[in-house]
PDB file of N, CA, C and O in Angstrom:
ATOM      1  N   UNK A   1       0.846  -1.172   0.000  1.00  0.00           N
ATOM      2  CA  UNK A   1       0.000   0.000   0.000  1.00  0.00           C
ATOM      3  C   UNK A   1       0.895   1.240   0.000  1.00  0.00           C
ATOM      4  O   UNK A   1       2.050   1.202   0.424  1.00  0.00           O
ATOM      5  N   UNK A   2       0.340   2.299  -0.474  1.00  0.00           N
ATOM      6  CA  UNK A   2       1.099   3.526  -0.698  1.00  0.00           C
ATOM      7  C   UNK A   2       1.816   4.024   0.556  1.00  0.00           C
ATOM      8  O   UNK A   2       2.986   4.398   0.486  1.00  0.00           O
ATOM      9  N   UNK A   3       1.141   4.034   1.686  1.00  0.00           N
ATOM     10  CA  UNK A   3       1.712   4.654   2.882  1.00  0.00           C
ATOM     11  C   UNK A   3       2.498   3.688   3.762  1.00  0.00           C
ATOM     12  O   UNK A   3       3.363   4.112   4.529  1.00  0.00           O
ATOM     13  N   UNK A   4       2.209   2.410   3.659  1.00  0.00           N
ATOM     14  CA  UNK A   4       2.850   1.447   4.552  1.00  0.00           C
ATOM     15  C   UNK A   4       3.980   0.666   3.911  1.00  0.00           C
ATOM     16  O   UNK A   4       4.845   0.145   4.616  1.00  0.00           O
ATOM     17  N   UNK A   5       3.992   0.574   2.586  1.00  0.00           N
ATOM     18  CA  UNK A   5       4.979  -0.248   1.913  1.00  0.00           C
ATOM     19  C   UNK A   5       4.642  -1.732   1.970  1.00  0.00           C
ATOM     20  O   UNK A   5       5.457  -2.574   1.591  1.00  0.00           O
ATOM     21  N   UNK A   6       3.432  -2.054   2.446  1.00  0.00           N
ATOM     22  CA  UNK A   6       2.970  -3.437   2.549  1.00  0.00           C
ATOM     23  C   UNK A   6       1.895  -3.649   1.500  1.00  0.00           C
ATOM     24  O   UNK A   6       1.079  -2.759   1.260  1.00  0.00           O
ATOM     25  N   UNK A   7       1.883  -4.820   0.870  1.00  0.00           N
ATOM     26  CA  UNK A   7       0.899  -5.073  -0.186  1.00  0.00           C
ATOM     27  C   UNK A   7      -0.514  -5.180   0.386  1.00  0.00           C
ATOM     28  O   UNK A   7      -0.701  -5.524   1.553  1.00  0.00           O
ATOM     29  N   UNK A   8      -1.498  -4.881  -0.448  1.00  0.00           N
ATOM     30  CA  UNK A   8      -2.903  -4.964  -0.040  1.00  0.00           C
ATOM     31  C   UNK A   8      -3.261  -6.385   0.377  1.00  0.00           C
ATOM     32  O   UNK A   8      -4.021  -6.577   1.326  1.00  0.00           O
ATOM     33  N   UNK A   9      -2.726  -7.382  -0.321  1.00  0.00           N
ATOM     34  CA  UNK A   9      -3.051  -8.768   0.030  1.00  0.00           C
ATOM     35  C   UNK A   9      -2.510  -9.140   1.408  1.00  0.00           C
ATOM     36  O   UNK A   9      -3.152  -9.892   2.141  1.00  0.00           O
ATOM     37  N   UNK A  10      -1.340  -8.623   1.766  1.00  0.00           N
ATOM     38  CA  UNK A  10      -0.777  -8.884   3.097  1.00  0.00           C
ATOM     39  C   UNK A  10      -1.632  -8.236   4.174  1.00  0.00           C
ATOM     40  O   UNK A  10      -1.923  -8.859   5.195  1.00  0.00           O
ATOM     41  N   UNK A  11      -2.034  -7.001   3.954  1.00  0.00           N
ATOM     42  CA  UNK A  11      -2.897  -6.316   4.918  1.00  0.00           C
ATOM     43  C   UNK A  11      -4.220  -7.056   5.053  1.00  0.00           C
ATOM     44  O   UNK A  11      -4.698  -7.268   6.167  1.00  0.00           O
ATOM     45  N   UNK A  12      -4.816  -7.451   3.937  1.00  0.00           N
ATOM     46  CA  UNK A  12      -6.084  -8.182   3.980  1.00  0.00           C
ATOM     47  C   UNK A  12      -5.951  -9.499   4.736  1.00  0.00           C
ATOM     48  O   UNK A  12      -6.845  -9.876   5.493  1.00  0.00           O
ATOM     49  N   UNK A  13      -4.839 -10.198   4.532  1.00  0.00           N
ATOM     50  CA  UNK A  13      -4.603 -11.469   5.225  1.00  0.00           C
ATOM     51  C   UNK A  13      -4.602 -11.260   6.737  1.00  0.00           C
ATOM     52  O   UNK A  13      -5.241 -12.010   7.476  1.00  0.00           O
ATOM     53  N   UNK A  14      -3.880 -10.237   7.190  1.00  0.00           N
ATOM     54  CA  UNK A  14      -3.791  -9.961   8.625  1.00  0.00           C
ATOM     55  C   UNK A  14      -5.118  -9.447   9.184  1.00  0.00           C
ATOM     56  O   UNK A  14      -5.512  -9.826  10.287  1.00  0.00           O
ATOM     57  N   UNK A  15      -5.802  -8.595   8.440  1.00  0.00           N
ATOM     58  CA  UNK A  15      -7.089  -8.079   8.912  1.00  0.00           C
ATOM     59  C   UNK A  15      -8.104  -9.209   9.054  1.00  0.00           C
ATOM     60  O   UNK A  15      -8.899  -9.208   9.994  1.00  0.00           O
ATOM     61  N   UNK A  16      -8.088 -10.163   8.141  1.00  0.00           N
ATOM     62  CA  UNK A  16      -9.005 -11.314   8.223  1.00  0.00           C
ATOM     63  C   UNK A  16      -8.763 -12.087   9.508  1.00  0.00           C
ATOM     64  O   UNK A  16      -9.718 -12.499  10.165  1.00  0.00           O
ATOM     65  N   UNK A  17      -7.505 -12.293   9.880  1.00  0.00           N
ATOM     66  CA  UNK A  17      -7.196 -13.008  11.121  1.00  0.00           C
ATOM     67  C   UNK A  17      -7.651 -12.223  12.343  1.00  0.00           C
ATOM     68  O   UNK A  17      -8.144 -12.816  13.303  1.00  0.00           O
ATOM     69  N   UNK A  18      -7.497 -10.907  12.329  1.00  0.00           N
ATOM     70  CA  UNK A  18      -7.966 -10.082  13.445  1.00  0.00           C
ATOM     71  C   UNK A  18      -9.489 -10.124  13.559  1.00  0.00           C
ATOM     72  O   UNK A  18     -10.030 -10.153  14.664  1.00  0.00           O
ATOM     73  N   UNK A  19     -10.170 -10.128  12.430  1.00  0.00           N
ATOM     74  CA  UNK A  19     -11.636 -10.226  12.428  1.00  0.00           C
ATOM     75  C   UNK A  19     -12.061 -11.599  12.942  1.00  0.00           C
ATOM     76  O   UNK A  19     -12.964 -11.695  13.774  1.00  0.00           O
ATOM     77  N   UNK A  20     -11.420 -12.659  12.458  1.00  0.00           N
ATOM     78  CA  UNK A  20     -11.745 -14.018  12.906  1.00  0.00           C
ATOM     79  C   UNK A  20     -11.516 -14.191  14.406  1.00  0.00           C
ATOM     80  O   UNK A  20     -12.234 -14.947  15.061  1.00  0.00           O
ATOM     81  N   UNK A  21     -10.520 -13.493  14.951  1.00  0.00           N
ATOM     82  CA  UNK A  21     -10.221 -13.553  16.381  1.00  0.00           C
ATOM     83  C   UNK A  21     -11.141 -12.635  17.184  1.00  0.00           C
ATOM     84  O   UNK A  21     -11.038 -12.560  18.408  1.00  0.00           O
ATOM     85  N   UNK A  22     -12.032 -11.946  16.495  1.00  0.00           N
ATOM     86  CA  UNK A  22     -12.996 -11.018  17.104  1.00  0.00           C
ATOM     87  C   UNK A  22     -12.312  -9.860  17.830  1.00  0.00           C
ATOM     88  O   UNK A  22     -12.827  -9.340  18.820  1.00  0.00           O
ATOM     89  N   UNK A  23     -11.155  -9.471  17.326  1.00  0.00           N
ATOM     90  CA  UNK A  23     -10.457  -8.308  17.871  1.00  0.00           C
ATOM     91  C   UNK A  23     -10.801  -7.047  17.098  1.00  0.00           C
ATOM     92  O   UNK A  23     -10.666  -5.937  17.612  1.00  0.00           O
ATOM     93  N   UNK A  24     -11.252  -7.225  15.845  1.00  0.00           N
ATOM     94  CA  UNK A  24     -11.548  -6.095  14.955  1.00  0.00           C
ATOM     95  C   UNK A  24     -12.891  -6.339  14.273  1.00  0.00           C
ATOM     96  O   UNK A  24     -13.214  -7.468  13.904  1.00  0.00           O
ATOM     97  N   UNK A  25     -13.671  -5.265  14.111  1.00  0.00           N
ATOM     98  CA  UNK A  25     -14.905  -5.290  13.321  1.00  0.00           C
ATOM     99  C   UNK A  25     -14.644  -4.592  12.000  1.00  0.00           C
ATOM    100  O   UNK A  25     -13.844  -3.658  11.932  1.00  0.00           O
ATOM    101  N   UNK A  26     -15.318  -5.044  10.950  1.00  0.00           N
ATOM    102  CA  UNK A  26     -15.200  -4.419   9.632  1.00  0.00           C
ATOM    103  C   UNK A  26     -16.573  -3.930   9.200  1.00  0.00           C
ATOM    104  O   UNK A  26     -17.560  -4.657   9.307  1.00  0.00           O
ATOM    105  N   UNK A  27     -16.633  -2.685   8.707  1.00  0.00           N
ATOM    106  CA  UNK A  27     -17.879  -2.109   8.201  1.00  0.00           C
ATOM    107  C   UNK A  27     -17.633  -1.586   6.795  1.00  0.00           C
ATOM    108  O   UNK A  27     -16.760  -0.747   6.577  1.00  0.00           O
ATOM    109  N   UNK A  28     -18.414  -2.093   5.841  1.00  0.00           N
ATOM    110  CA  UNK A  28     -18.268  -1.633   4.462  1.00  0.00           C
ATOM    111  C   UNK A  28     -18.976  -0.295   4.311  1.00  0.00           C
ATOM    112  O   UNK A  28     -20.125  -0.138   4.724  1.00  0.00           O
ATOM    113  N   UNK A  29     -18.277   0.668   3.714  1.00  0.00           N
ATOM    114  CA  UNK A  29     -18.820   1.994   3.413  1.00  0.00           C
ATOM    115  C   UNK A  29     -18.477   2.301   1.962  1.00  0.00           C
ATOM    116  O   UNK A  29     -17.353   2.689   1.644  1.00  0.00           O
ATOM    117  N   UNK A  30     -19.464   2.122   1.087  1.00  0.00           N
ATOM    118  CA  UNK A  30     -19.269   2.285  -0.362  1.00  0.00           C
ATOM    119  C   UNK A  30     -18.167   1.337  -0.818  1.00  0.00           C
ATOM    120  O   UNK A  30     -18.290   0.126  -0.639  1.00  0.00           O
ATOM    121  N   UNK A  31     -17.086   1.865  -1.407  1.00  0.00           N
ATOM    122  CA  UNK A  31     -16.014   0.989  -1.888  1.00  0.00           C
ATOM    123  C   UNK A  31     -14.918   0.776  -0.848  1.00  0.00           C
ATOM    124  O   UNK A  31     -13.913   0.128  -1.137  1.00  0.00           O
ATOM    125  N   UNK A  32     -15.099   1.312   0.353  1.00  0.00           N
ATOM    126  CA  UNK A  32     -14.093   1.212   1.408  1.00  0.00           C
ATOM    127  C   UNK A  32     -14.572   0.289   2.519  1.00  0.00           C
ATOM    128  O   UNK A  32     -15.768   0.039   2.668  1.00  0.00           O
ATOM    129  N   UNK A  33     -13.621  -0.209   3.292  1.00  0.00           N
ATOM    130  CA  UNK A  33     -13.938  -0.970   4.499  1.00  0.00           C
ATOM    131  C   UNK A  33     -13.315  -0.223   5.667  1.00  0.00           C
ATOM    132  O   UNK A  33     -12.124   0.085   5.663  1.00  0.00           O
ATOM    133  N   UNK A  34     -14.143   0.061   6.668  1.00  0.00           N
ATOM    134  CA  UNK A  34     -13.663   0.751   7.874  1.00  0.00           C
ATOM    135  C   UNK A  34     -13.477  -0.299   8.965  1.00  0.00           C
ATOM    136  O   UNK A  34     -14.384  -1.083   9.244  1.00  0.00           O
ATOM    137  N   UNK A  35     -12.301  -0.309   9.576  1.00  0.00           N
ATOM    138  CA  UNK A  35     -11.998  -1.258  10.639  1.00  0.00           C
ATOM    139  C   UNK A  35     -11.979  -0.526  11.969  1.00  0.00           C
ATOM    140  O   UNK A  35     -11.543   0.622  12.055  1.00  0.00           O
ATOM    141  N   UNK A  36     -12.464  -1.211  13.016  1.00  0.00           N
ATOM    142  CA  UNK A  36     -12.420  -0.642  14.362  1.00  0.00           C
ATOM    143  C   UNK A  36     -12.189  -1.759  15.366  1.00  0.00           C
ATOM    144  O   UNK A  36     -12.545  -2.912  15.121  1.00  0.00           O
ATOM    145  N   UNK A  37     -11.590  -1.409  16.495  1.00  0.00           N
ATOM    146  CA  UNK A  37     -11.365  -2.406  17.538  1.00  0.00           C
ATOM    147  C   UNK A  37     -12.701  -2.939  18.032  1.00  0.00           C
ATOM    148  O   UNK A  37     -13.641  -2.171  18.240  1.00  0.00           O
ATOM    149  N   UNK A  38     -12.786  -4.241  18.219  1.00  0.00           N
ATOM    150  CA  UNK A  38     -14.008  -4.867  18.713  1.00  0.00           C
ATOM    151  C   UNK A  38     -13.949  -5.058  20.224  1.00  0.00           C
ATOM    152  O   UNK A  38     -14.947  -5.420  20.848  1.00  0.00           O
ATOM    153  N   UNK A  39     -12.793  -4.816  20.804  1.00  0.00           N
ATOM    154  CA  UNK A  39     -12.605  -4.981  22.244  1.00  0.00           C
ATOM    155  C   UNK A  39     -11.965  -3.712  22.792  1.00  0.00           C
ATOM    156  O   UNK A  39     -11.457  -2.881  22.039  1.00  0.00           O
ATOM    157  N   UNK A  40     -11.996  -3.578  24.105  1.00  0.00           N
ATOM    158  CA  UNK A  40     -11.386  -2.399  24.710  1.00  0.00           C
ATOM    159  C   UNK A  40      -9.864  -2.443  24.531  1.00  0.00           C
ATOM    160  O   UNK A  40      -9.257  -3.513  24.480  1.00  0.00           O
ATOM    161  N   UNK A  41      -9.282  -1.281  24.439  1.00  0.00           N
ATOM    162  CA  UNK A  41      -7.842  -1.164  24.187  1.00  0.00           C
ATOM    163  C   UNK A  41      -7.013  -1.889  25.238  1.00  0.00           C
ATOM    164  O   UNK A  41      -5.956  -2.439  24.931  1.00  0.00           O
ATOM    165  N   UNK A  42      -7.494  -1.889  26.477  1.00  0.00           N
ATOM    166  CA  UNK A  42      -6.751  -2.528  27.558  1.00  0.00           C
ATOM    167  C   UNK A  42      -6.595  -4.028  27.308  1.00  0.00           C
ATOM    168  O   UNK A  42      -5.552  -4.604  27.617  1.00  0.00           O
ATOM    169  N   UNK A  43      -7.637  -4.665  26.743  1.00  0.00           N
ATOM    170  CA  UNK A  43      -7.559  -6.106  26.461  1.00  0.00           C
ATOM    171  C   UNK A  43      -6.510  -6.380  25.384  1.00  0.00           C
ATOM    172  O   UNK A  43      -5.741  -7.335  25.493  1.00  0.00           O
ATOM    173  N   UNK A  44      -6.479  -5.554  24.358  1.00  0.00           N
ATOM    174  CA  UNK A  44      -5.483  -5.724  23.299  1.00  0.00           C
ATOM    175  C   UNK A  44      -4.083  -5.571  23.882  1.00  0.00           C
ATOM    176  O   UNK A  44      -3.185  -6.348  23.558  1.00  0.00           O
ATOM    177  N   UNK A  45      -3.898  -4.582  24.733  1.00  0.00           N
ATOM    178  CA  UNK A  45      -2.596  -4.370  25.366  1.00  0.00           C
ATOM    179  C   UNK A  45      -2.190  -5.587  26.195  1.00  0.00           C
ATOM    180  O   UNK A  45      -1.039  -6.018  26.138  1.00  0.00           O
ATOM    181  N   UNK A  46      -3.125  -6.140  26.961  1.00  0.00           N
ATOM    182  CA  UNK A  46      -2.830  -7.332  27.757  1.00  0.00           C
ATOM    183  C   UNK A  46      -2.413  -8.500  26.867  1.00  0.00           C
ATOM    184  O   UNK A  46      -1.465  -9.217  27.186  1.00  0.00           O
ATOM    185  N   UNK A  47      -3.119  -8.695  25.749  1.00  0.00           N
ATOM    186  CA  UNK A  47      -2.774  -9.786  24.832  1.00  0.00           C
ATOM    187  C   UNK A  47      -1.373  -9.603  24.254  1.00  0.00           C
ATOM    188  O   UNK A  47      -0.618 -10.567  24.124  1.00  0.00           O
ATOM    189  N   UNK A  48      -1.028  -8.361  23.908  1.00  0.00           N
ATOM    190  CA  UNK A  48       0.309  -8.092  23.368  1.00  0.00           C
ATOM    191  C   UNK A  48       1.390  -8.340  24.411  1.00  0.00           C
ATOM    192  O   UNK A  48       2.449  -8.885  24.098  1.00  0.00           O
ATOM    193  N   UNK A  49       1.124  -7.941  25.648  1.00  0.00           N
ATOM    194  CA  UNK A  49       2.088  -8.165  26.732  1.00  0.00           C
ATOM    195  C   UNK A  49       2.276  -9.657  26.963  1.00  0.00           C
ATOM    196  O   UNK A  49       3.403 -10.128  27.119  1.00  0.00           O
ATOM    197  N   UNK A  50       1.168 -10.402  26.984  1.00  0.00           N
ATOM    198  CA  UNK A  50       1.253 -11.852  27.177  1.00  0.00           C
ATOM    199  C   UNK A  50       2.060 -12.488  26.056  1.00  0.00           C
ATOM    200  O   UNK A  50       2.892 -13.361  26.303  1.00  0.00           O
ATOM    201  N   UNK A  51       1.817 -12.050  24.822  1.00  0.00           N
ATOM    202  CA  UNK A  51       2.551 -12.604  23.682  1.00  0.00           C
ATOM    203  C   UNK A  51       4.047 -12.326  23.824  1.00  0.00           C
ATOM    204  O   UNK A  51       4.861 -13.230  23.635  1.00  0.00           O
ATOM    205  N   UNK A  52       4.416 -11.098  24.153  1.00  0.00           N
ATOM    206  CA  UNK A  52       5.829 -10.750  24.289  1.00  0.00           C
ATOM    207  C   UNK A  52       6.461 -11.466  25.478  1.00  0.00           C
ATOM    208  O   UNK A  52       7.602 -11.919  25.395  1.00  0.00           O
ATOM    209  N   UNK A  53       5.720 -11.571  26.590  1.00  0.00           N
ATOM    210  CA  UNK A  53       6.230 -12.273  27.767  1.00  0.00           C
ATOM    211  C   UNK A  53       6.478 -13.733  27.430  1.00  0.00           C
ATOM    212  O   UNK A  53       7.472 -14.316  27.863  1.00  0.00           O
ATOM    213  N   UNK A  54       5.577 -14.321  26.658  1.00  0.00           N
ATOM    214  CA  UNK A  54       5.734 -15.712  26.233  1.00  0.00           C
ATOM    215  C   UNK A  54       6.996 -15.915  25.417  1.00  0.00           C
ATOM    216  O   UNK A  54       7.669 -16.936  25.557  1.00  0.00           O
ATOM    217  N   UNK A  55       7.323 -14.954  24.566  1.00  0.00           N
ATOM    218  CA  UNK A  55       8.552 -15.052  23.775  1.00  0.00           C
ATOM    219  C   UNK A  55       9.767 -15.068  24.692  1.00  0.00           C
ATOM    220  O   UNK A  55      10.723 -15.808  24.462  1.00  0.00           O
ATOM    221  N   UNK A  56       9.718 -14.247  25.730  1.00  0.00           N
ATOM    222  CA  UNK A  56      10.816 -14.207  26.689  1.00  0.00           C
ATOM    223  C   UNK A  56      10.970 -15.522  27.427  1.00  0.00           C
ATOM    224  O   UNK A  56      12.087 -15.975  27.677  1.00  0.00           O
ATOM    225  N   UNK A  57       9.845 -16.136  27.778  1.00  0.00           N
ATOM    226  CA  UNK A  57       9.900 -17.427  28.460  1.00  0.00           C
ATOM    227  C   UNK A  57      10.486 -18.503  27.561  1.00  0.00           C
ATOM    228  O   UNK A  57      11.229 -19.366  28.029  1.00  0.00           O
ATOM    229  N   UNK A  58      10.158 -18.458  26.274  1.00  0.00           N
ATOM    230  CA  UNK A  58      10.704 -19.443  25.343  1.00  0.00           C
ATOM    231  C   UNK A  58      12.217 -19.320  25.252  1.00  0.00           C
ATOM    232  O   UNK A  58      12.917 -20.320  25.093  1.00  0.00           O
ATOM    233  N   UNK A  59      12.722 -18.096  25.352  1.00  0.00           N
ATOM    234  CA  UNK A  59      14.176 -17.903  25.311  1.00  0.00           C
ATOM    235  C   UNK A  59      14.831 -18.431  26.589  1.00  0.00           C
ATOM    236  O   UNK A  59      15.921 -19.001  26.550  1.00  0.00           O
ATOM    237  N   UNK A  60      14.145 -18.231  27.732  1.00  0.00           N
ATOM    238  CA  UNK A  60      14.694 -18.691  29.006  1.00  0.00           C
ATOM    239  C   UNK A  60      14.620 -20.206  29.149  1.00  0.00           C
ATOM    240  O   UNK A  60      15.517 -20.830  29.717  1.00  0.00           O
ATOM    241  N   UNK A  61      13.546 -20.791  28.629  1.00  0.00           N
ATOM    242  CA  UNK A  61      13.306 -22.226  28.787  1.00  0.00           C
ATOM    243  C   UNK A  61      13.055 -22.876  27.430  1.00  0.00           C
ATOM    244  O   UNK A  61      11.928 -23.279  27.141  1.00  0.00           O
ATOM    245  N   UNK A  62      14.084 -22.983  26.597  1.00  0.00           N
ATOM    246  CA  UNK A  62      13.884 -23.611  25.281  1.00  0.00           C
ATOM    247  C   UNK A  62      13.546 -25.090  25.450  1.00  0.00           C
ATOM    248  O   UNK A  62      13.927 -25.726  26.433  1.00  0.00           O
ATOM    249  N   UNK A  63      12.831 -25.609  24.478  1.00  0.00           N
ATOM    250  CA  UNK A  63      12.427 -27.034  24.534  1.00  0.00           C
ATOM    251  C   UNK A  63      13.592 -27.938  24.248  1.00  0.00           C
ATOM    252  O   UNK A  63      13.441 -29.159  24.251  1.00  0.00           O
TER     253      UNK A  63
END
């Protein structure tokens, strides 16, 4: 895409996963799709922290 340097198909792939996870809602407006968070910002932040913390644990305790 023009502003991100990421292809439209890559963005669509990721947005579909966020929608499937019920983290994002999509609303069609004419030829555009408007995306908005489906959950409170605090929940998203907690999920990101858990994900990053998990990465740290994997480094400390590799299989």
